[in-house]
N, C-alpha and C positions, 0 to 999 in steps of 0.2 A: 787359152781357154780350151774348155771340154769341148769334144765333137760330141754331134747328138747320137742317139742310137740308131744301129746301123739298121739297114732295109730288111736283112734276116732276123727273122722274130726267134732269140734264144730263150724266150720264156719256155718251161719256168727255170731255166738256167740261170738268167742273169735280170738282174735288178738295178734300178736306181733307186735313190734314197725318195723319190717323191711316189714311185710306182710302190713301193712296199709300205710305206706311210699310210699313202690312200687304200691298198687290198687290204691291208691287215689294222686300220685305225690305230696306227703308229706303236703298235705292240706284237710281238713275234709269240704265237702261239708254237712250237716245235711241232707238236704232232698235226697240227694244222696246213705247218709249214711244209713238213718232208712228207705228211699221209703214214707216219709211225709213230711210235714211242721209242724208237732208239735212241743211245747216247748221242749226245751233240758234240763236235770238236770245231774250233773254230782258227782257221789261218790268218792273221792281221799282215796285210800285205801280199796276196796271194800269188802278184804277177801273172805271169803266164799258165798258172794253175798244174806246173809238173807234181808239185807234192798232191794237190787235192785229186789228181789223176790216179796217183799211185795208192794213195791211202783211201781211196774210194774202192778203187778193185781189191785191195787187199783187205779191207773191213766193210765186206755189203750190210753188216750186221750194224755199221753205225753211221751217224751221218755227219757231214761236213760242210760246213757254212766260208766260205773265200770271202776276205774284204779288200778292197785294191781301189785305193784314189785314183788311180788312172783308168779311167772308162776304156781305154783301146786297150791296155793290157788286160783289165777284166773280161772284157769281151772274147779276147783271144783266148783266155784260160775256159771262159762258159763252152765256146766253142767246141774245143777239147772234148769236155766232159759230154756234149750234146753227141761228138762222133762216136763216142764209146756206149752213148744211151747210161752214162752211170747216173742214174736219179736220188742216189743218195749224195750227191754234191751238188751246191749252188755257191752263184757269186753274188754279191751285192756290190755295186759300185759308188764312191764316193767316199768322204771323209768317215774313217772306221770309229770315230769318238759319237757320231749319230746313233747308230745300233748299239753301239758298246754302253750310253749313256741313258737313253731314251727308249730304247725297244726289248732288251733283252732283261727276263725275268733274273732276278738273282739266283745265286746256287742253281744253274740250269744248266751249266756248260761242263762237258766231263772232262776238256782238255783245249787249251791256248796255244797257239804257235805262232812264233815271232820270230822268221827266218831272215836273217841280211837285212834286217833296216837300215834305213838310209841314215849314216854317220854324219851327215850336216856338218862337214869339216871344218868349217870358218867357226873360229870359237863365238861369233857374234848369232850364228844361226843353230848354235846347240840348242836352244828353247825348243828347237823345232822337232827334235827328236821324240818319237812317240815313247820310247820307255823312259819315263820319268818316275816318282815317287807318286803322283795323282795317277798313272798309268797302272800301276802295282797294285794300287789301293782298289781300282777298278775291277782288275781279274780277280782280286781275292773276292770281291762282293759277286763276280760273276761264276766262278768256278764251285764245284759242289766237294763236299769234305771228300778229301783224297784225289781230286782233281790234281791235273799235270799241265805244269806250265814250262813249256820248251820255249829255249832261244840259241840260235846259232848265229854267229858274225865272224868274219876273218879281220875286224878290228878290234885289236887287242883292248886299244885304250877304251872302247866301247863296251866291251864284253865284262871290263873290269868295273865300270859303271852298274850294266844290268845285273853283275853278282853281287856285287855291295848290295844293290836295291833288294834283291830277292834274298840274300844270306840273312840279312840283319831286317827283315819284315817278319813283325810276330805272329804272321797267318801263314808263312810258309816255311817249310822245311828243305833243306838243301838235299836232294839226291846225289849219288854218281852218276857221271855224266856219260853219254852212250859213246863206246869208241867208234872210230872211225875204222871203216872196211873195204877193201878194195870194191871198185863197180866192176859188177857182171857185164856191163855193155855201155854204151856213151848214153844211155837216157838213166842209168842207175843210179841218181843221185838225188838228194832229198829234194832241191829244187834247182834252176835252171842256173842261179846265181852261184852254188856250189860247184856247180860241174865249171863253170870258168874261173874260178878262183883257184882250184885243186890242180885243173889242167896248167895252170901258171906256178904252180907249187906252193901254194901260199897254204900256211896252218889255218883251219877252221877253228875255233872257240866254240866248244857244245857246252850246254848246261840244261841241266830238268830241276826242276821244284815241287813240292807238292803240298798242295792245299792243306792246311791242318783243320780239325775237327771243330765244328760252329762251337763259339760260345756266346754267352749273354748278349755281348755286344753286337752280336754279326744278326 
């Protein structure tokens, strides 16, 4: 059971689906939502927000939206952003499919990040994995031409599935993956989960794909 919002008001850093749909009539206008016309990147499954913090600090001329199904984790990420006054990053709590399918305009997103998605280990549960053929189609529909899709995981089998879906999708081009680099400090990781897995000595599989130019069927 999901917990109710905290007594500390994290707006405009954290919203639940019902907040967003009420405030924006079910559609997100990026210029209204962020207060500027800067490019937008989405972090799906943003967790505690380490990527959002690093990315929004490094790129103040870009906007970042985190989507997190676990309200507690999403609020923790939003609190990190609020403490640093990083107003170019926000979090929406709840099922990512709601904003992806209903609230975000097609071809309005410059990059989509999916880091360490839940592998749903049991075979009977694998249909719950977020990255599937329908999800990849959604991402192709949301990304601008030339927009990037990033995905990392420590699960080799899942990465094989993700790579196969993106490598063979007609609207994506496979790009060279980013190289692993040594961290400069204990917070210098893409996500908290990457830090955990790399400290255990586990390999991280990284992929990057680019949205091809629009065609008549787009």
